[in-house]
C-alpha positions as CSV (number, residue, x, y, z in Angstrom):
1,T,-12.8,4.0,-13.2
2,L,-10.4,4.3,-10.3
3,P,-10.3,1.5,-7.7
4,S,-12.0,2.1,-4.4
5,G,-12.1,0.8,-0.9
6,A,-9.1,-0.9,0.7
7,F,-7.2,-0.8,-2.6
8,R,-6.9,3.0,-2.4
9,K,-5.1,2.6,0.9
10,L,-2.3,0.4,-0.5
11,S,1.1,1.8,-1.2
12,V,1.8,2.4,-4.9
13,R,4.2,-0.6,-4.9
14,N,1.4,-2.9,-3.6
15,K,-1.2,-1.4,-6.0
16,I,1.1,-2.3,-8.9
17,L,1.6,-5.9,-7.6
18,V,-2.1,-6.4,-7.0
19,Y,-3.2,-5.0,-10.3
20,L,-0.7,-7.0,-12.3
21,T,-1.5,-10.2,-10.4
22,A,-5.2,-9.7,-11.1
23,K,-4.5,-9.2,-14.8
24,A,-2.5,-12.4,-14.9
25,G,-5.4,-14.2,-13.1
26,L,-7.8,-13.2,-15.8
27,R,-6.3,-15.8,-18.1
28,F,-8.3,-18.4,-16.1
29,I,-11.6,-16.5,-16.7
30,L,-11.4,-14.6,-20.0
31,E,-9.8,-16.0,-23.1
32,G,-7.6,-13.6,-25.0
33,Q,-7.3,-11.1,-22.2
34,K,-4.0,-9.1,-22.1
35,L,-2.0,-10.2,-19.1
36,T,0.3,-7.2,-19.0
37,A,0.1,-3.5,-18.6
38,D,2.2,-0.6,-19.8
39,N,2.9,2.6,-17.8
40,A,0.0,4.5,-19.3
41,E,-2.5,1.8,-18.3
42,L,-1.1,1.6,-14.8
43,E,-1.2,5.4,-14.4
44,K,-4.8,5.5,-15.6
45,I,-6.2,2.6,-13.6
46,L,-4.2,3.2,-10.4
47,G,-4.5,6.9,-10.5
48,V,-0.8,7.4,-10.0
49,R,1.3,9.9,-11.9
50,G,4.2,8.7,-14.0
51,N,6.9,10.4,-12.0
52,T,5.7,8.3,-9.0
53,L,4.9,5.2,-10.9
54,R,8.1,4.7,-12.9
55,P,10.5,4.4,-10.0
56,K,8.2,1.9,-8.3
57,V,8.0,-0.2,-11.5
58,K,11.8,-0.1,-11.7
59,M,12.2,-1.1,-8.1
60,L,9.7,-4.0,-8.5
61,R,11.5,-5.1,-11.7
62,D,15.0,-4.9,-10.0
63,E,13.6,-6.9,-7.0
64,G,12.3,-9.6,-9.5
65,F,8.6,-9.2,-8.7
66,I,7.7,-8.0,-12.2
67,I,9.0,-8.6,-15.6
68,T,9.0,-6.1,-18.4
69,D,9.1,-6.9,-22.1
70,K,8.8,-4.1,-24.8
71,G,7.3,-1.7,-22.3
72,E,4.7,-4.2,-21.0
73,H,4.9,-5.2,-17.3
74,G,3.7,-8.5,-16.0
75,I,3.8,-10.3,-12.7
76,A,6.7,-12.8,-12.3
77,N,5.3,-16.2,-11.5
78,H,7.3,-16.6,-8.4
79,S,5.8,-13.4,-7.0
80,V,2.5,-15.0,-6.4
81,D,3.6,-16.7,-3.1
82,Y,4.8,-13.4,-1.8
83,I,1.6,-11.6,-2.7
84,I,-0.5,-14.3,-1.1
85,E,1.5,-14.0,2.1
86,T,1.6,-10.2,2.1
87,F,-2.1,-9.8,1.7
88,K,-3.1,-12.9,3.7
89,I,-5.2,-14.3,0.9
90,K,-7.0,-17.4,1.9
91,E,-8.5,-19.9,-0.6
92,T,-12.1,-20.6,0.1
93,I,-14.5,-23.0,-1.5
């Protein structure tokens, strides 16, 4: 299922960041959940073609926002502060 709502309005770059951050956060909720995604998963979930996706992934990797190991992309831990600031995420209790 493709994401809907405000997510669809994000740039490809920000969709990748949000999705990989969400996957990383799943470790606090679901045990054994894969924390990374390969290009095929990103293409399918984000609804972005490979020729659009790959340059954005490379750009994010070069900027240090994501890390890639054996074709699997994950969010770099230090990127979380940037993502919180960019999307104005507020912690609520």
